[in-house]
Structures are given as C-alpha cells and as structure tokens.
KETORLUM-262515 format. One line per 10 residues: number of its first residue (from 1); their letters; for each residue z, y, x of C-alpha. Coordinates in steps of 0.2 Angstrom, whole numbers, plus 5000, padded with zeros to 4 digits. Each point is the difference from the previous one (the first is absolute). Layout:
// KETORLUM-262515
NUM = A = Z/Y/X  ...
END
This chain:
// KETORLUM-262515
1 = MSPIIVFFIF = 5002/5000/4999  4996/5019/5007  5013/5010/5004  4992/5013/4990  5000/4988/4984  5019/4995/5003  5005/5020/5002  4991/5004/4984  5008/4985/4991  5019/5003/5008
11 = FLVGLFIGII = 4993/5020/4995  4998/4994/4981  5017/4990/4998  5009/5013/5005  4994/5013/4993  5000/4987/4985  5021/4998/5004  5002/5020/5000  4991/5005/4983  5011/4985/4993
21 = IWTIYRVIKE = 5016/5005/5009  4999/5020/4997  4995/4995/4979  5018/4991/5001  5008/5015/5009  4993/5012/4985  5006/4988/4988  5017/4999/5004  5003/5017/5004  4991/5004/4982
31 = REKQAEKEQL = 5012/4988/4993  5015/5007/5010  4994/5019/4994  4999/4992/4981  5018/4994/5001  5006/5015/5007  4993/5011/4987  5005/4990/4986  5017/4998/5005  4998/5018/5004
41 = ENEIVSSLLE = 4997/5004/4981  5015/4989/4994  5012/5007/5009  4993/5016/4993  4999/4993/4982  5018/4995/5002  5008/5016/5005  4993/5012/4989  5005/4988/4986  5020/5000/5007
51 = LKKHTTLNIG = 4997/5020/5002  4995/4999/4983  5016/4992/4994  5012/5007/5011  4990/5019/4993  5000/4995/4982  5018/4996/5002  5003/5016/5005  4989/5009/4990  5011/4991/4986
61 = AELDTDYGEL = 5015/5003/5006  5000/5019/5002  4992/5000/4982  5013/4987/4990  4986/4991/4994  4995/4979/5002  4982/5007/5009  5010/4993/5015  4999/4983/4990  4980/4999/4998
71 = SNKYDLIEVA = 4997/4999/5020  5005/4983/4997  4984/4996/4988  4984/5000/5005  4991/5016/5000  4983/5001/4998  4999/5005/5020  5006/4985/5005  4987/4991/4987  4988/5007/5008
81 = LENEVVSITI = 5006/4995/5019  5004/4984/4993  4981/4998/4994  4993/5007/5016  4991/5011/4989  4996/5022/5004  5003/5006/4982  5008/4996/4985  4994/5015/4983  5008/4995/4982
91 = ANDEGFPVIS = 4993/5013/4989  4997/5003/4982  4989/5000/4987  4996/5019/5000  4999/4996/5023  5018/5007/5002  5010/4990/5012  5016/4993/4996  5004/4992/5018  4988/5002/5016
101 = TLKDPYEESA = 5003/4995/5018  4991/5014/5002  5006/5017/5006  4985/5008/4988  4994/4988/4986  4995/5013/4985  4982/4998/5006  4995/4980/5004  5013/4998/4985  4990/5009/4989
111 = KYSALFQSIY = 4981/4996/5010  5004/4981/5001  5007/4997/4981  4985/5012/4991  4990/4987/5012  5006/4987/4994  5003/5004/4980  4979/5006/5004  4995/4984/5005  5009/4990/4986
121 = KSSRNKPSKI = 4992/5011/4989  4982/5000/5004  5002/4979/5005  4997/4988/4988  5011/4986/5008  5014/5014/5001  5008/4997/5015  5020/4994/5007  4999/5009/5015  4986/5007/5010
131 = SIEYDEKHYL = 5003/4995/5019  4988/5013/5016  4999/4995/5015  4998/5019/5009  4994/4994/5017  5001/4983/5006  5020/5001/5003  5004/5014/4986  5004/4993/4982  5005/5006/4985
141 = YIKPVVKNDI = 5007/4993/4986  5002/5007/4982  5008/4992/4987  5007/5004/4981  5018/4994/4996  5010/5000/4984  5018/5006/5001  5010/5000/4988  4985/5007/4989  4995/5012/5010
151 = KLYVIVRSNI = 4980/4999/5008  5002/4999/5021  4987/4999/5014  5008/4993/5015  4989/5007/5015  5002/4992/5016  4991/5003/5018  5000/4986/5012  4992/4997/5018  4997/4982/4994
161 = ELDPSSERKL = 4992/4991/4985  5014/4994/4990  4998/4981/4993  5006/4997/4980  5016/4994/5004  5006/5015/5012  4994/5010/4988  5010/4994/4982  5014/5000/5014  4998/5016/5004
171 = IREILNILDE = 4998/5007/4982  5017/4990/4995  5008/5009/5012  4994/5015/4994  5005/5000/4981  5015/4993/5006  5003/5018/5010  4993/5007/4984  5013/4995/4991  5011/5013/5010
181 = YITSNS = 4990/5014/4993  4993/4998/4985  5012/4994/4988  4999/4989/4984  5001/5007/4983  5009/4991/4993
END
C-alpha cells in the first residue's frame, strides 16, 4: 500500500472520530445548559410563590381581612406557570376582562372575544373552541365557558401546542379559580 493512501485513510478516520467527539461534546453542553435553565426557572417560580404567600399574609394582617388565606389556593398566574402558558385572560360576553395574567388585558379580551363571536355567528358548524397558530412557535386558544349562567371566553396564549387532555385540565383549573371571582346567584 502506498504511504499516501495510508495517510488518507488515517486522515479520514481521524476526521470522522473528531466530528463524533465534537458532536457528543456539543450535545452534553446543550443538555447541561437546558438543565441549568430549568433549575433556574423552577427556583424563580418557587421563590415567587413563596414571596406571594408572605406578601399576601402581611397585606391580609394589615388590612384585617382574610386575603392572606387566598394565597394558599390556586391563582391564575400559578395555573399559567404550572401549565406552561404565556398568558390567560377571561373575558365576559361584552369583551371586558374578568381576570387576567396580563397587565393591560382590555384590548386582547375585546378583540378575541369579538373574533370568537364573529366566527361562531358566521360558521355553519358552530365551533366549540378556536385554535390559532400564528407562528410556528405561538398558539392562541379561545374557548367559551359558562360559569353561574354567565358566558365567558377563556383566551390562552402558549408557546407550545396544548393537547386535549392538557387543555381540559387547564380549563378545569381556570373554572375553579373563577369560583373566587364569580359568586353564585343562589
């Protein structure tokens, strides 16, 4: 065998081994970064929940109300974090926000409740919900619900597509939270 052919074979084998080692190294580093990111997110969420409990307990004691006891129950922000959604807004039939995780939910609640009503009125098969994918990474869900004979619209923004079981769980948790905001007529 010629020394050039032997050199070429060893060069290709070395290059192949180098590429494999580099790829494994990158995958390991990426997993470590992802694990650190998830750990940091979990620490932030648990710190915020702990801070919320202490803050609401102090406010409840200062105002002599039972507000501090509500911190042990589900809150809309906690539900959004738990279900990994970006925002949750509940709007009434007229488009006004009832409760939201957004700072200024008025435009979103009016726009998307009107969108659902418009699609519902113009559609023959009367959809029970609307799912909109407005990027490859962003989703919008609009679902009408009825709570104590009040028609409401749940508007959820998400970075992931919700499967039907996750969506049902999310709606169930939101309805439980609405018990705190909408009292029964009886």
